[in-house]
Each structure stands twice: as structure tokens, then as C-alpha cells.
N, C-alpha and C positions, 0 to 999 in steps of 0.2 A: 427440580431445583431452581434457584435464586440466581438472576442474572446476574450480571457486572459487564461492562461493556467491554474490558478487557479479553474473557471469559466463552466469549459467543462469537460462532460464527460469523462469517461476512454477512448471507442469506439472511438470520437472526438479524443482524443490527439494520440492514437494510429496510428492513419490514419495521423494525421502530422506528426507524426515521421516516418512512411515509405515516407510519402511524399517529405521529408529535406531527406531521408537519397538514395532517388531515380532522384530526380526531380534538377538538376545543375541551383545555382543562386541563390538558395530561402533560405534565412534568418529563421531557424528555432525562432525566436524570432520577428518574425513578425506578424501584425497582423491580421486578416481573419476575415472576415462576414460568416457568418451561417445559412443556408436556404434550402429553398426546393423550388420545379416548384411547383405555381399555386396554388390551394382551394382543395383540397383530394387528395387521395390516387393515385383511377388511373391517373389523372394527371400530378401528380407529378411523375410516371413511369415514363407512355408516354413520358414525354419530357424530364427526366434526356435519356431516352432511345434510344433519337434523338438528344443527345447530345454527350452520349455515342457511338453514331452509325457512328459518322458525317455529316451529314445534316445540324447540329442548332448549330447556333453558334452565336445566339442574342436572347434578349427578351425584352419585354417590362412588364412596372409596370405603376400605376399609380402613380402621383408626391405625392400622399395625403397620400399615403403609406409608406412613409418616413419620417421618426422624429428621434430624437436621440439612440433609440434600433434599430433602424432600418437605418443606415446613405444610403443616395442618393452613387450609387456606382462612382468611381473615376476610372479614367484612370491607368493601373498601380497595381488597386486594385486589392484583392487574395478574391476568396469567394470560400470556401468548401460549395460545395452542398449534401445534405443526402436526401436520400428516404422520404414520408409522417411520418415515424416513431422518424423518426434521426438516423438513422445509414447511416455513412458518403459512398461516391460515388465515388467526383471526385472533384480535385481541378481546378477552374478559374482565369485567369487571365484577365480584362475587358480591351481592346482597345479601346474603344471610350466610348461617352456618349453624348446626345443631349436631351433636354428636348420640346419639340414641342406640342400643339395642336393636339388631337387622328386624326383628318383631314390635319395634315398634316407631316402624318409616309408616307415615301415613298415605292414604289411596289420595287425597290431595298433591303431594310432593313424589308421591309415582308418576302422577298423572305432566306432572311439571315437565318429567325427564322427556317426553314424548317422543317414547318409545313404542316400536311395533303396533300393536290394534289401541293404545292405550289405556287397555284393562289395569287395573290393582295384577290379576292374576298373573296377565303378562308379566310385565314388571318383575316379580315378587316369581317365577321361575328360572326369567333369564338371568336375576341377581343370585339365587339361590346358584345354578350352573356353572356362574362365572366369581362368586366366593368360595366355591367350592374347590375351583381348578384351580383360583391364584392362593388363596389363604398360606398352603405351603412354602410358599416363595417369601413369605413374611412370620416364618415359624411359629401357625398358628393352626387351631384346624376352627372350622366357618358353622356356623349354629346361630341358632336362635336371639342367642342371649349378644352373638357378638356385638363390638360396639360399631359401629358405621360413621362415617362422615357423612351427614346430608350436605350440599351446598346448589344453593340458588346463586344463577347470575344474569350479567345481560350482555352482551352483545356487543363491542362499541368500536368493533371495523374488523371485517370489513361491514359494513352500512347494507343491509337491502342495494341491489339495482348497483355498485360498487362496478366499476370494472374487475378489482380481483379479487378472482374466485378459486374457492377449490377444486383440485383437478379430482375429476368422475374415475 
């Protein structure tokens, strides 16, 4: 969801103020999207911790999940990522976006997702299960030709060693 100051809960707004104070070059009037990883509390926590701990610098979503309320990521765009319950955890900046059929996702991109044992096979199997489970939410059937959005990002806040960390 695209955020504006009028529509956000106080904890999101407070986190945004903290980000603007601590990250050089962030415009306090900038738009940002608010979302969480995955489709469950456990998955949201696991993937957020992979970002905060360093190995995860990419994510993949079904093209069908993006709409006017959940816009496609764009290079330079900001994402305020929360836990499953909406508590703010981090700010990301998108560094690249590519839309490809699922079968064309590269080993290099999968490795940037930093999940599981780091192998392409793990990534593929985990994403086949996830997309097969969630595709019907968007009125589609998942298959090898289903378009996916491959997004790379950088973690802007909290930086490693910052006092603000995700709840385990």
C-alpha cells in the first residue's frame, strides 16, 4: 500500500520520523509502500530476519498480486517493511526490478534471496510451494510461465548494529 501521513498508524509514522532522522538523503515527504514478507506470521518473521541479518537482498512476487493498492516496485522506490502484525521493522530501497516467467528466474537472483541452504533447488521448491498456495488469492493458477516480479533491494534502516531490531 502506498503510504501517506494521513493514513498511517502512529507506530508507522514514528518509525518514518526515526528513519528520516537517521538516514541521510531521505525526504520526509517521500512516498513509501508498507508491506510484510510472506503470507504468515512465521514466514514474515523468518524472511525479515534474513534481511536484517544480511543475506537476503531480493524478493519475488506474483505479478498478479500488484494493483493500484499494492503498486509494482520501482527502482529507487522505498518500502517500509513490517512484521505480520504491522509493527515497522525496516526501510528498503529498490535497486532493480525485472518481470519474467517463473521458469526464467536465474540462479544468481535466487541466491540473492538468501533463503534456505542457498541453493537454486531450495529456492525453486520453496517458491513453487508458496506460489501454488497463494496464486488463487489473485485469481490465477501458478505454473512455470506465470509472470513473477524479481526485486533487488538495499537495506537502509535499521543498519547493522542499530539499536532498533526486529522481535524474534
